[in-house]
C-alpha positions in Angstrom: 15.4 23.0 4.1 18.7 23.9 4.4 20.4 25.1 1.1 23.2 23.5 2.0 22.1 20.1 1.7 23.4 18.0 -1.2 21.0 17.7 -4.1 20.7 14.1 -4.0 19.2 14.3 -0.3 16.4 16.6 -0.9 13.7 14.4 -1.3 9.9 15.9 -1.3 7.1 13.4 -0.5 3.6 13.8 -1.7 1.0 12.7 1.1 1.3 13.3 4.8 -0.8 10.1 6.2 1.0 7.3 8.2 3.1 5.6 4.8 4.7 9.1 4.7 5.0 9.6 8.2 7.0 6.0 8.5 9.1 7.1 5.5 10.2 10.1 6.9 11.1 8.0 10.4 13.5 6.2 7.5 14.8 8.7 6.2 15.8 10.6 9.4 17.8 8.0 10.4 19.8 8.3 7.3 20.5 11.6 8.3 18.0 12.9 5.3 15.4 15.3 6.3 12.6 15.4 3.6 10.2 17.9 2.7 6.4 16.7 2.7 3.2 18.1 0.7 0.5 17.8 3.3 -2.9 18.5 3.0 -4.0 19.4 6.3 -1.9 20.1 9.8 -3.2 16.9 11.2 -2.4 14.7 8.9 -0.4 11.9 10.5 2.9 12.8 8.6 2.6 16.2 9.4 2.4 16.2 13.2 5.9 14.6 13.2 7.5 16.3 10.0 9.3 19.8 10.7 9.6 20.6 7.0 5.8 19.7 6.1 4.2 22.2 4.0 0.7 22.2 3.4 -1.3 22.6 -0.5 -3.5 20.4 -2.7 -1.7 18.0 -4.6 -2.3 19.7 -7.4 -0.1 22.4 -5.9 3.1 19.8 -6.8 5.0 22.3 -9.2 6.1 24.7 -6.7 6.6 22.0 -4.5 8.8 20.0 -7.0 11.0 23.0 -7.1 12.4 23.0 -3.9 13.3 18.9 -4.1 15.5 17.3 -6.2 13.4 14.1 -6.2 9.8 13.4 -5.8 8.0 10.5 -4.6 4.3 10.1 -3.4 2.2 8.1 -0.5 -0.9 7.8 -2.4 -3.0 7.8 -5.9 -4.9 11.2 -5.5 -2.8 12.6 -7.9 -3.3 14.8 -11.4 -0.7 12.1 -14.3 -0.9 14.9 -17.1 0.5 17.1 -13.9 3.0 14.9 -13.0 4.3 14.1 -17.0 4.7 17.5 -17.5 6.5 17.8 -14.6 9.1 14.7 -15.9 9.2 16.0 -19.5 10.7 19.1 -17.6 13.3 17.5 -15.9 11.7 17.1 -12.7 12.7 13.5 -10.9 9.5 11.9 -10.5 10.2 8.2 -8.5 8.3 5.8 -9.2 7.9 7.5 -12.9 5.1 8.0 -14.8 5.2 4.8 -16.6 4.7 3.0 -13.4 2.6 5.7 -11.8 0.2 5.1 -14.7 0.1 1.4 -14.4 -0.5 1.4 -10.3 -2.9 4.4 -10.5 -5.6 3.8 -13.2 -6.5 0.1 -12.6 -8.0 0.0 -16.6 -4.9 0.9 -17.7 -3.1 -1.6 -15.6 -5.1 -4.5 -16.6 -4.3 -3.8 -20.1 -0.5 -3.2 -19.9 -0.1 -6.5 -17.4 -3.0 -8.5 -19.8 -0.7 -7.4 -23.2 2.4 -8.2 -21.3 1.4 -11.2 -20.6 1.0 -11.6 -16.8 -2.0 -13.6 -15.3 -5.0 -10.9 -14.6 -8.6 -11.3 -14.0 -11.0 -10.9 -17.1 -12.2 -7.2 -17.2 -14.4 -4.4 -18.5 -15.1 -0.7 -18.2 -18.6 -0.4 -16.6 -19.9 3.0 -18.8 -23.5 2.2 -18.6 -25.8 -0.5 -16.4 -25.9 -2.6 -20.1 -21.8 -3.6 -20.0 -22.5 -4.6 -16.3 -25.5 -6.9 -17.5 -23.6 -8.1 -20.8 -20.6 -9.1 -18.7 -22.5 -10.9 -16.1 -24.2 -13.2 -18.9 -20.9 -14.1 -20.4 -19.2 -14.6 -16.5 -22.6 -15.1 -14.3 -22.6 -13.1 -10.6 -21.3 -12.3 -8.7 -19.1 -9.7 -10.2 -16.3 -7.8 -8.6 -16.9 -3.9 -9.3 -14.3 -1.5 -8.7 -12.8 2.1 -8.8 -11.0 2.6 -11.2 -9.0 5.1 -9.9 -8.3 5.6 -5.4 -10.7 7.3 -3.2 -10.2 9.2 -0.7 -9.0 7.4 2.6 -11.7 5.5 4.2 -14.0 5.5 1.3 -14.5 2.0 -0.6 -13.2 1.0 -3.8 -14.2 -2.9 -4.6 -17.3 -3.9 -4.0 -18.2 -8.4 -4.8 -22.4 -8.0 -6.2 -24.4 -11.3 -6.1 -27.0 -9.9 -8.3 -28.3 -7.3 -10.7 -29.9 -5.5 -7.8 -26.9 -5.0 -5.7 -24.6 -4.3 -8.6 -27.4 -1.5 -10.0 -27.3 -0.2 -6.2 -23.7 0.0 -6.3 -23.6 1.9 -9.8 -26.1 4.2 -8.2 -24.7 5.0 -5.4 -20.9 5.8 -7.7 -22.4 7.6 -10.5 -19.9 9.7 -10.4 -16.9 7.2 -10.6 -15.5 5.4 -13.2 -15.8 1.5 -12.7 -15.0 -1.8 -14.0 -15.7 -5.0 -13.6 -13.7 -8.0 -13.3 -15.0 -12.1 -12.9 -15.1 -13.4 -9.4 -12.0 -15.0 -8.8 -12.0 -18.9 -6.4 -9.6 -17.0 -3.9 -7.2 -19.4 -1.5 -4.8 -16.8 -0.3 -4.5 -13.1 -0.9 -0.8 -12.7 -1.4 1.3 -9.4 -1.3 5.1 -9.6 -2.7 7.1 -6.6 -1.9 9.9 -5.5 -4.7 12.8 -2.5 -4.2 14.1 -1.1 -7.3 16.9 1.3 -8.3 17.3 3.0 -11.4 18.9 1.0 -13.4 17.0 -2.3 -12.3 19.4 -3.7 -9.2 16.1 -5.3 -7.8 15.2 -6.9 -4.3 12.1 -8.6 -2.6 10.7 -9.4 0.0 9.4 -12.4 1.7 5.6 -13.3 0.5 3.0 -12.2 3.2 -0.5 -13.0 3.5 -3.3 -10.5 4.3 -6.4 -11.6 6.1 -9.3 -9.5 5.2 -12.5 -8.6 7.4 -15.0 -7.0 5.3 -13.2 -5.7 2.5 -10.8 -4.2 5.1 -6.7 -5.7 5.9 -6.9 -6.5 9.5 -3.8 -9.0 9.6 -0.8 -9.5 7.7 1.6 -12.9 8.1 5.3 -13.2 7.0 6.4 -15.4 5.4 3.2 -16.6 3.8 2.0 -20.2 4.5 2.3 -21.3 1.0 4.7 -23.7 -1.0 8.7 -23.2 -1.9 7.3 -23.4 -5.8 4.0 -20.7 -5.3 6.7 -18.7 -3.0 9.3 -18.5 -6.1 6.3 -18.1 -8.7 5.5 -15.1 -6.9 8.4 -13.3 -6.2 9.6 -14.0 -10.0 6.0 -12.6 -11.4 6.5 -9.5 -9.1 10.2 -9.0 -9.8 8.9 -9.3 -14.0 6.0 -6.7 -13.1 8.8 -4.4 -11.7 11.2 -4.4 -14.3 8.3 -4.0 -16.9 7.1 -1.4 -15.8 10.7 0.0 -14.9 9.3 1.0 -11.3 11.8 2.9 -8.8 11.4 2.6 -5.3 8.9 -0.1 -3.5 5.8 -2.2 -6.0 3.9 -3.9 -3.8 2.2 -6.7 -6.3 -1.1 -7.8 -4.6 -2.1 -11.4 -5.9 -4.5 -14.0 -5.6 -4.0 -17.5 -5.0 -6.1 -19.3 -6.7 -7.3 -23.0 -7.6 -6.0 -21.6 -11.5 -2.6 -20.0 -9.8 -1.3 -17.1 -9.4 -3.4 -13.9 -10.5 -2.6 -10.4 -10.2 -5.1 -8.1 -8.3 -4.0 -4.7 -7.9 -0.1 -2.7 -8.2 0.6 0.1 -5.3 3.6 2.2 -6.5 4.7 3.0 -3.2 5.0 1.5 0.6 2.4 -0.9 1.0 0.4 -2.2 4.7 1.4 -5.6 3.9 5.1 -4.5 4.5 5.3 -2.9 7.4 6.1 -6.0 9.6 9.2 -5.1 7.9 10.5 -2.5 10.2 11.2 -5.2 12.8 11.1 -7.9 10.6 14.2 -7.2 8.4 17.1 -6.1 8.5 15.9 -2.7 6.3 12.2 -2.2 6.2 10.3 -1.6 3.2 10.5 2.6 3.8 13.9 2.8 4.2 14.4 0.6 1.1 12.3 2.8 -0.7 14.0 6.1 0.3 17.6 4.2 -0.7 15.9 3.5 -3.8 14.1 6.8 -5.0 17.8 8.6 -4.3 19.3 5.7 -6.2 21.4 4.7 -2.8 22.6 0.8 -2.2 19.6 -1.5 -1.2 19.7 -3.3 2.2 19.2 -6.7 3.0 15.2 -7.9 2.9 15.8 -11.5 4.7 13.1 -11.9 7.8 15.0 -12.1 11.1 12.6 -14.2 12.7 10.5 -17.4 11.6 7.6 -15.4 12.1 5.7 -12.2 12.1 2.0 -11.1 12.7 0.8 -7.9 12.0 -2.5 -6.6 13.5 -3.9 -3.6 12.1 -5.5 -0.7 14.4 -9.0 1.0 13.5 -10.8 3.1 15.0 -14.6 1.6 16.9 -18.2 3.2 16.7 -16.9 3.6 20.9 -14.8 6.4 19.9 -11.6 4.9 22.0 -8.5 6.5 21.3 -5.7 3.9 21.2 -3.0 6.3 23.0 -4.9 6.1 26.1 -4.2 2.3 26.3 -0.6 2.4 25.5 0.3 1.3 28.9 -1.5 -2.0 28.5 -0.2 -2.1 25.0 3.3 -2.3 26.2 2.7 -4.7 28.8 2.7 -7.6 25.9 5.7 -8.2 25.9 8.3 -8.5 22.6 5.4 -6.7 20.5 6.2 -3.5 18.5 3.4 -1.0 19.0 3.2 1.9 16.5 0.8 4.8 16.4 0.3 7.2 13.8 -1.4 10.4 16.2 -4.6 10.1 14.2 -8.2 11.3 15.9 -10.5 8.1 16.1 -13.5 7.8 13.6 -15.1 4.3 13.1 -13.3 2.4 10.6 -10.1 4.4 10.4 -6.2 2.7 10.4 -5.0 4.6 13.4 -1.7 2.3 14.2 -0.4 -1.2 14.1 1.2 -3.7 15.9 3.7 -6.2 15.0 5.1 -9.4 16.6 8.0 -11.5 15.5 8.2 -15.1 17.2 9.1 -18.8 16.5 5.5 -19.2 14.0 2.8 -17.5 13.6 0.2 -19.0 16.2 2.6 -17.4 18.8 3.2 -14.2 16.9 -0.5 -14.2 16.0 -1.1 -14.5 19.6 1.5 -11.3 20.8 -0.3 -9.6 18.2 -3.8 -9.9 18.9 -3.4 -9.0 22.6 -1.9 -6.2 22.1 -4.8 -5.2 19.5 -7.2 -5.9 21.7 -5.6 -3.9 25.2 -5.1 -0.7 22.6 -8.9 -0.9 21.8 -9.7 -1.1 25.8 -10.8 -4.6 25.4 -10.0 -7.5 27.8 -6.7 -9.0 26.1 -6.9 -12.4 24.3 
């Protein structure tokens, strides 16, 4: 990176997946060329970033010496190392107070519970007896979660219906730290994306709804079809959490809308899949606002420019179809925005997304699904 860049603009991004790729693209638009710490030369962002360097995330110390501000696109990090860097004066944004709550789900639950935020009943699972005791009080099904994020594509949440299923999950994941939560009667799964500068200036995007299949987000709808009261409550809840954690950059707050009200599911201290639509649907995308926030630059507006936005994720199938081979067919669906990440097709791998804007969700969904089908080599809907 050129040594005559202003120090403010020496931004480093740890990770080089599609989140880093879109964050890098948003920064370049502002005249800022971030440096990426990638693990593999074919990582999505590394393919599009001339200043990528390669190494394990634990090689962060040397990388940090070349940057003024460090931010992240994933949770596979050594929190102790981040704390030592922060104590030595490195600008880690978000800071380790936020990172700890986002990266460690047990710590996250305890912090939120102690601050009075609504969370599921939870317990650490150190042995099968812990899980049996938990189910005896709260009954089945039980939600099992990995306390720390795994590798991309590695499952981290299981809904177990009985003791037999639970013991199978414990056996298959004996090397991972797990926790248990009581099952929530979910009406909708919502996400609020908040962006916050150092000092507390905050903006929130419209509440989105995620639609999942087999635990994988397939569709995102914005704004979520919830009433004004629920939307306002969700935004206020997410903003209070961002303030409580002293977040800097994007904080995505995943919420369950249940029969009892809103419950916090998880936090992500980085741009989030549920905000990909903001590239087209808002004046300032979540990626650009994340860059602005971590560099302490003025935040851009977050209101939605169309009544409805729908994003469909493009996942690799067992047939090995490469969406890039069907780009022409997808682009023939007028009004749809196609984003491909440059990844090799693998079953279940996130290869890209498409976003459609329209006057209502039904029309936007139809457009997005036709483009998604085209990219998968299927006849459009």
